[in-house]
N, C-alpha and C positions, 0 to 999 in steps of 0.2 A: 489228445494226449495231455498228460499232466505237465504243468510248467517245470517242475521239479525234474521230471525225466527228461525234458527237452534241454534243460541247463546241464544235466549229467552228460548227455550225449554230445552236446556242443563243446563242453569243456574236454571231453576226452579227445574230440577232433582237434581242438586248439592245441592240445598237448602232444599232438602228432601219433596218438593210438586209435586204432580201429575199435569202435564201440561193440562191434559184434565178436571179433575174434581176440582182442586185447593185444594184437601185434603192433609194433611200432611201425610207422609208415616209413618207406625208403627216403632217403634224403632228397631224391628228385621228385617227390610226390607233391602234387598241388597242396596238400595239407601242410607242407612243410615250408611253402613259400611264406615269406614274412608278412606280406600284405594280407594273406589269406588268414594267418594265424592271429594278426591284429583284428582283423574283421571278425573272426569267431568270438575272440575274447570281448570286443565291444558288443556283440549279440547276446553273450552271456550276461554282460553287465545290464543290458536292456531288459532282458528276461527277468533278473532278479528285482528291477525296479518295478516291473509290472506285477510281479508276485507280491511285493510289499504293498503296492497301491491297492491290489485286490484285497489283502488282509485288512488293511485300513478300512476299506469300504465296508467289508463284512462286520468288523468290529463296530463301526460307527453305526450302521444300520441296527445291530444288536443293542447297542446303547440308547439309540433312538426310541426303540421299542420299549426297553426297559424304563427309561427316565421319562418318556413322554415329552420330549424336548419340544420347544415352541417353534412356529414356522420361522421366526426370524433367525434364530439360532441355526436351524438347518439350513436356511438359505445362506448364511454367512460361513458356515463350517464346510459346506459340501464342497466347494472348489479346493479346500486344503486336503480334503479326504480323497477325492477323485482325480486331482490334478487337472480339472477342466476350468476354464475362464469363467468368471461370474459375469453374466449377461446383464446389462442394465444396471451396473453398479451405482451410478451417479443418481439415476431416476429412483431407485429402490431407496438409497440412503436419504434422499430429499424427502420422499413420501413418508419415511418413518421419522424424520426430524419434525416435519410439519405434524403428523399424528401425535407425536410426544407433546408438542407445543399446545395442541387442542385438548389433550387430555389432561 
């Protein structure tokens, strides 16, 4: 399932609307419970962030292919694009500093 479609469905549920029929859920429905509604809106926000991250990652990879970016730039920019932590940051920067001093 596409993320955009999932966002659409969950948004309708959060608004108290049945995504298949378009009818409003009754007041005593689980989908009208305040905690359920908050949870659904939180899920929508999380899916939007995932969608943004995926788009950034695709654009970064396209840019990388187009510009032929060097390994150091790739290594330093990838955590910003993928929202994943950079492993061995200190070791890597020390190696780069030593290498630049030798050059």
